[in-house]
C-alpha positions as CSV (number, residue, x, y, z in Angstrom):
1,M,-61.0,-220.4,-136.4
2,T,-59.3,-222.6,-133.7
3,G,-57.1,-225.4,-134.7
4,S,-57.5,-224.1,-138.5
5,V,-55.2,-225.1,-141.4
6,V,-54.4,-223.5,-145.0
7,V,-56.0,-225.7,-147.5
8,A,-56.0,-223.5,-150.2
9,I,-54.1,-220.0,-151.4
10,Y,-55.7,-217.5,-154.3
11,D,-54.6,-214.5,-156.0
12,F,-58.6,-213.0,-155.7
13,P,-60.9,-212.3,-153.3
14,Y,-63.9,-214.2,-155.8
15,E,-62.1,-217.4,-156.4
16,A,-61.4,-217.7,-152.4
17,Q,-65.1,-216.8,-152.1
18,I,-66.3,-219.7,-154.3
19,A,-64.0,-222.1,-153.2
20,R,-65.2,-221.6,-149.5
21,D,-69.1,-221.9,-150.7
22,N,-67.9,-225.3,-152.6
23,L,-66.5,-226.6,-149.2
24,E,-69.7,-225.4,-146.9
25,L,-72.3,-227.0,-149.4
26,S,-70.3,-230.0,-149.0
27,G,-70.5,-229.6,-144.8
28,I,-67.2,-227.8,-144.2
29,P,-67.1,-225.2,-142.4
30,A,-64.1,-222.7,-144.2
31,V,-62.5,-219.2,-143.4
32,V,-61.4,-217.2,-146.0
33,A,-58.3,-215.5,-144.3
34,N,-56.2,-212.2,-145.6
35,E,-58.8,-211.1,-147.8
36,H,-58.7,-207.5,-147.0
37,V,-54.7,-207.1,-146.8
38,A,-54.4,-209.2,-150.0
39,S,-56.7,-206.8,-152.0
40,M,-54.6,-203.5,-150.6
41,Q,-52.4,-203.4,-153.8
42,L,-49.6,-205.9,-152.3
43,G,-50.6,-208.9,-154.2
44,N,-48.4,-211.8,-153.2
45,S,-46.0,-210.3,-150.3
46,A,-49.4,-210.6,-148.1
47,G,-49.2,-214.0,-149.1
48,G,-52.0,-214.4,-151.3
49,I,-55.4,-215.1,-150.0
50,R,-55.7,-218.2,-147.7
51,L,-58.5,-220.4,-147.0
52,L,-58.4,-222.3,-143.9
53,V,-60.4,-225.2,-142.5
54,L,-60.1,-227.6,-139.5
55,A,-57.4,-230.1,-139.6
56,E,-59.8,-233.2,-139.5
57,H,-61.4,-231.3,-142.2
58,L,-58.5,-231.0,-144.5
59,E,-58.2,-234.3,-146.6
60,R,-61.7,-234.3,-147.4
61,A,-61.2,-230.5,-148.1
62,R,-58.8,-231.0,-150.8
63,L,-60.9,-233.7,-152.4
64,V,-63.7,-231.4,-152.7
65,L,-61.7,-228.4,-154.3
66,A,-60.2,-230.7,-156.5
67,S,-63.7,-231.7,-157.9
68,D,-65.1,-230.6,-161.5
69,H,-68.0,-228.5,-161.1
70,S,-68.1,-227.7,-164.9
71,K,-71.3,-230.4,-164.7
72,D,-72.9,-228.0,-162.2
73,V,-71.9,-224.8,-163.9
74,A,-73.5,-226.4,-167.4
75,D,-76.9,-227.0,-165.2
76,E,-77.0,-223.8,-164.0
77,L,-76.3,-222.2,-167.5
78,D,-78.9,-224.5,-169.0
79,L,-75.9,-225.6,-171.5
80,D,-76.5,-228.8,-173.8
81,E,-74.1,-231.5,-173.2
82,E,-72.5,-230.4,-176.9
83,E,-72.1,-226.5,-175.7
84,E,-69.7,-227.9,-172.8
85,T,-66.6,-228.3,-174.9
86,T,-63.4,-227.3,-175.0
87,L,-60.8,-226.3,-177.9
88,N,-57.9,-228.6,-179.3
89,V,-54.6,-229.5,-176.7
90,E,-52.8,-227.0,-179.0
91,T,-54.6,-223.8,-178.6
92,V,-56.5,-224.7,-174.9
93,S,-54.9,-226.0,-171.5
94,E,-56.2,-226.2,-168.2
95,P,-59.0,-224.4,-167.3
96,A,-61.4,-225.8,-169.3
97,Y,-63.5,-223.8,-171.4
98,I,-67.1,-223.3,-171.8
99,K,-68.9,-223.0,-175.3
100,V,-71.3,-219.8,-175.6
101,S,-73.0,-218.4,-178.4
102,G,-76.2,-215.9,-179.0
103,A,-75.7,-212.4,-178.0
104,G,-72.2,-213.7,-175.4
105,V,-70.6,-214.2,-178.8
106,A,-71.3,-211.0,-180.2
107,Q,-74.2,-208.6,-181.2
108,H,-72.9,-207.2,-184.0
109,R,-70.1,-209.5,-185.2
110,L,-72.4,-212.8,-184.5
111,D,-71.9,-214.9,-187.4
112,R,-68.0,-214.0,-187.3
113,S,-67.3,-215.5,-184.2
114,T,-66.9,-218.2,-181.9
115,C,-66.3,-217.8,-178.3
116,W,-65.3,-219.8,-174.9
117,V,-65.1,-219.0,-171.7
118,A,-63.3,-220.1,-169.0
119,K,-65.1,-222.1,-166.6
120,A,-63.4,-220.1,-162.9
121,S,-64.8,-217.2,-164.6
122,I,-68.4,-218.6,-165.6
123,E,-68.3,-219.4,-162.2
124,C,-67.5,-216.4,-161.0
125,M,-70.6,-214.5,-163.0
126,R,-73.1,-217.1,-161.3
127,R,-71.6,-215.8,-157.9
128,I,-73.2,-212.7,-158.6
129,A,-76.2,-213.6,-160.8
130,I,-74.6,-212.6,-164.5
131,R,-75.1,-214.9,-167.1
132,P,-72.4,-214.7,-169.6
133,E,-74.5,-214.5,-172.6
134,H,-75.4,-211.4,-171.6
135,I,-72.1,-209.8,-172.1
136,C,-70.5,-209.3,-175.6
137,W,-67.4,-211.4,-175.8
138,A,-66.2,-210.6,-179.3
139,P,-62.8,-208.9,-179.6
140,Q,-63.3,-204.9,-180.8
141,S,-59.4,-203.9,-181.3
142,R,-59.0,-202.7,-184.7
143,F,-55.4,-202.7,-184.9
144,R,-53.4,-205.9,-183.9
145,E,-49.9,-205.8,-183.3
146,S,-47.9,-208.7,-183.1
147,Y,-44.9,-207.1,-180.1
148,R,-45.6,-205.5,-177.2
149,T,-46.2,-202.0,-177.6
150,H,-47.6,-200.7,-173.7
151,K,-46.4,-201.8,-170.3
152,L,-47.9,-202.1,-167.1
153,C,-46.2,-199.5,-164.7
154,Q,-46.9,-198.2,-160.8
155,F,-46.7,-194.6,-159.6
156,G,-47.0,-194.3,-156.4
157,S,-49.4,-196.3,-154.4
158,S,-52.5,-194.0,-156.2
159,M,-52.1,-194.6,-159.7
160,I,-51.5,-197.7,-162.3
161,G,-51.5,-197.2,-165.9
162,Y,-50.0,-198.4,-169.4
163,R,-47.3,-196.8,-171.0
164,V,-45.6,-197.4,-174.5
165,T,-42.4,-198.8,-175.0
166,V,-40.0,-197.6,-176.3
167,S,-39.6,-200.3,-179.0
168,S,-42.8,-199.3,-180.0
169,I,-42.5,-195.7,-180.8
170,L,-39.1,-196.7,-182.7
171,L,-41.7,-198.5,-184.9
172,S,-44.1,-196.4,-185.6
173,L,-41.3,-193.6,-186.9
174,I,-40.0,-196.2,-189.5
175,P,-42.3,-194.8,-192.2
176,L,-41.3,-191.5,-191.6
177,A,-37.5,-192.7,-191.6
178,I,-38.2,-194.4,-195.0
179,A,-39.8,-190.8,-196.3
180,L,-36.9,-189.2,-195.4
181,L,-34.6,-191.5,-196.9
182,V,-36.2,-191.0,-200.4
183,V,-36.5,-187.1,-200.1
184,W,-32.7,-187.5,-200.0
185,A,-32.4,-190.2,-202.7
186,F,-34.6,-187.8,-205.1
187,R,-32.8,-184.5,-204.4
188,H,-30.4,-184.7,-207.5
189,K,-31.5,-187.6,-209.3
190,P,-35.0,-188.3,-211.1
191,I,-37.4,-190.7,-210.8
192,N,-36.7,-192.6,-214.2
193,S,-38.4,-190.2,-217.3
194,L,-39.4,-187.4,-215.1
195,S,-37.8,-184.1,-214.7
196,L,-36.1,-183.6,-211.2
197,E,-38.3,-181.0,-210.1
198,T,-41.5,-183.5,-210.3
199,S,-39.4,-185.9,-208.5
200,Q,-38.3,-184.0,-205.4
201,W,-42.5,-183.3,-205.6
202,L,-43.2,-186.6,-205.4
203,S,-40.6,-187.4,-202.8
204,Y,-42.4,-184.6,-200.8
205,A,-45.8,-186.0,-201.1
206,F,-44.4,-189.3,-200.5
207,S,-42.9,-187.9,-197.0
208,A,-46.4,-185.9,-195.8
209,L,-47.8,-189.5,-196.6
210,M,-45.5,-191.2,-194.3
211,A,-45.6,-188.4,-191.7
212,V,-49.5,-188.9,-191.3
213,V,-48.7,-192.5,-190.9
214,S,-46.4,-192.2,-187.9
215,F,-48.7,-189.3,-186.8
216,G,-51.7,-191.5,-186.4
217,S,-49.9,-194.7,-185.2
218,L,-47.9,-192.3,-181.9
219,S,-50.9,-190.6,-181.3
220,R,-52.8,-194.2,-180.9
221,K,-50.0,-195.4,-178.8
222,L,-49.6,-192.5,-176.7
223,E,-53.0,-192.6,-175.7
224,T,-52.8,-194.1,-172.5
225,T,-55.3,-195.4,-169.7
226,N,-54.8,-194.8,-166.0
227,F,-56.6,-196.0,-163.0
228,Y,-56.9,-193.3,-160.2
229,L,-57.1,-195.4,-157.2
230,D,-57.5,-192.8,-154.4
231,K,-59.9,-190.9,-156.9
232,G,-61.9,-193.8,-157.8
233,Q,-61.4,-193.0,-161.4
234,I,-60.0,-195.0,-164.4
235,V,-59.2,-191.9,-167.1
236,R,-59.2,-193.2,-170.5
237,G,-57.2,-191.2,-173.8
238,E,-54.9,-189.7,-172.0
239,I,-51.8,-188.0,-173.7
240,P,-48.4,-186.6,-173.0
241,R,-48.8,-182.6,-172.7
242,W,-46.1,-182.0,-175.6
243,W,-48.5,-184.2,-178.0
244,P,-51.3,-182.9,-179.6
245,R,-54.9,-184.2,-178.8
246,V,-57.1,-185.9,-181.2
247,S,-59.3,-187.7,-179.0
248,K,-61.5,-186.7,-176.2
249,V,-60.7,-188.3,-172.3
250,E,-63.5,-190.6,-170.8
251,T,-63.6,-190.7,-167.6
252,V,-65.1,-193.8,-166.1
253,N,-65.9,-194.4,-162.0
254,L,-64.6,-197.4,-160.5
255,S,-67.6,-197.5,-158.9
256,D,-68.9,-198.2,-162.1
257,L,-66.5,-201.4,-163.0
258,L,-67.9,-204.8,-162.6
259,A,-64.8,-206.7,-164.2
260,F,-61.9,-207.1,-166.3
261,Q,-62.4,-209.0,-169.4
262,F,-59.3,-210.6,-171.5
263,I,-59.9,-212.0,-174.5
264,E,-57.4,-214.2,-176.4
265,I,-57.9,-214.2,-179.8
266,L,-57.1,-217.5,-181.6
267,P,-55.3,-217.4,-185.0
268,T,-58.2,-219.0,-187.9
269,D,-55.3,-220.3,-190.8
270,A,-51.9,-220.4,-191.3
271,E,-51.5,-216.5,-192.3
272,D,-52.7,-215.2,-188.7
273,S,-48.8,-216.4,-187.0
274,F,-49.5,-214.8,-183.8
275,V,-51.9,-215.0,-180.8
276,F,-53.6,-211.5,-179.9
277,Y,-54.7,-210.8,-177.0
278,E,-57.3,-208.1,-175.7
279,L,-58.0,-206.3,-172.3
280,N,-61.6,-204.8,-171.7
281,I,-63.3,-203.1,-169.2
282,I,-67.1,-204.0,-168.5
283,R,-69.3,-201.8,-166.8
284,K,-72.4,-202.3,-164.7
285,D,-74.6,-202.1,-167.3
286,Y,-72.7,-204.3,-169.4
287,T,-71.1,-202.3,-171.8
288,R,-67.2,-202.5,-172.7
289,I,-64.9,-200.6,-172.9
290,F,-61.5,-201.3,-175.0
291,L,-58.4,-200.7,-172.7
292,L,-55.6,-202.2,-174.9
293,G,-54.9,-205.4,-177.4
294,Q,-51.0,-206.8,-177.4
295,G,-49.3,-210.1,-179.2
296,V,-47.2,-211.3,-175.9
297,E,-48.4,-213.9,-173.9
298,A,-47.1,-211.4,-170.8
299,F,-50.0,-209.6,-171.3
300,L,-52.2,-212.0,-169.1
301,D,-50.0,-211.6,-166.1
302,E,-50.1,-207.7,-166.2
303,A,-53.6,-208.0,-166.6
304,V,-53.7,-210.6,-163.4
305,S,-51.7,-208.0,-161.8
306,L,-53.8,-204.9,-162.7
307,A,-57.0,-206.7,-161.7
308,R,-55.9,-207.5,-158.6
309,Q,-55.0,-204.2,-157.7
310,V,-58.1,-203.0,-158.7
311,D,-60.0,-205.5,-156.7
312,K,-62.1,-206.7,-159.6
313,P,-62.4,-210.0,-161.0
314,L,-61.0,-210.7,-164.6
315,W,-63.1,-212.7,-166.4
316,I,-60.9,-214.7,-169.4
317,A,-62.3,-216.1,-172.7
318,K,-60.8,-217.1,-175.9
319,C,-62.2,-216.3,-179.5
320,A,-61.8,-217.5,-183.3
321,E,-63.2,-215.2,-185.5
322,R,-64.0,-216.4,-189.1
């Protein structure tokens, strides 16, 4: 496009495409540039995905892109005014969120969850003719730690995956360390009125129980999900060769991947002192596969980076469980 200027820069192709469609609906010709280069695992080093318009349309294009299209989204999804809601300012920042109900909240925990989906994510779904109520938005994580358990790592240009952190491994070994201290403490000193031999056997039983707890925690954390970009596969459940296998490996083709789903689970009362984040993958048949959950806000940045490298959209939601 001769005489064009950059009106906006985006991280994902679908964001630039949605913005281009909005401009064209307003009668402003627009072109998405750098789309393929930015999606080839180069990220911000490629300068992002640029949206170009003619210089004479620049100011009007900025006004169109700055407009709030939430009413259009609500009309498209047949949402009532009272459903088009946001949470309080302590828990939600821009972009705004739209409340979803029905199967979109949960198929098996409908009465326990209230979920809000980001408007930008709903616009992305609308673009590929998917209604948010067709997707389950309820969290599915069973274990929720308030610390970082895994970190996203890149292995060459064709593999990316999460690896357990050293601090997380050490925390899993704490029960075993406590058990060893108990065994050492009762080597020569009995427990109250019990005999020395009985005290020792009890300490051994306690140690065995703590060893099982540590083993289960480590086994869960050592399982990884790897994205083999050259093979076009997602392999979930891989573990180091030196660790015994406790679960099956699951393989999913990248071509079957519809999107990533990132859920922020809000604390419901004073006892929940931290916000937990969950990352899932959504297949084209709308089934979900749990990837990872962590209690650190930086997890969102890693999810954005992962979605960019795999070249799939990231749909963001917030959920409050009762």
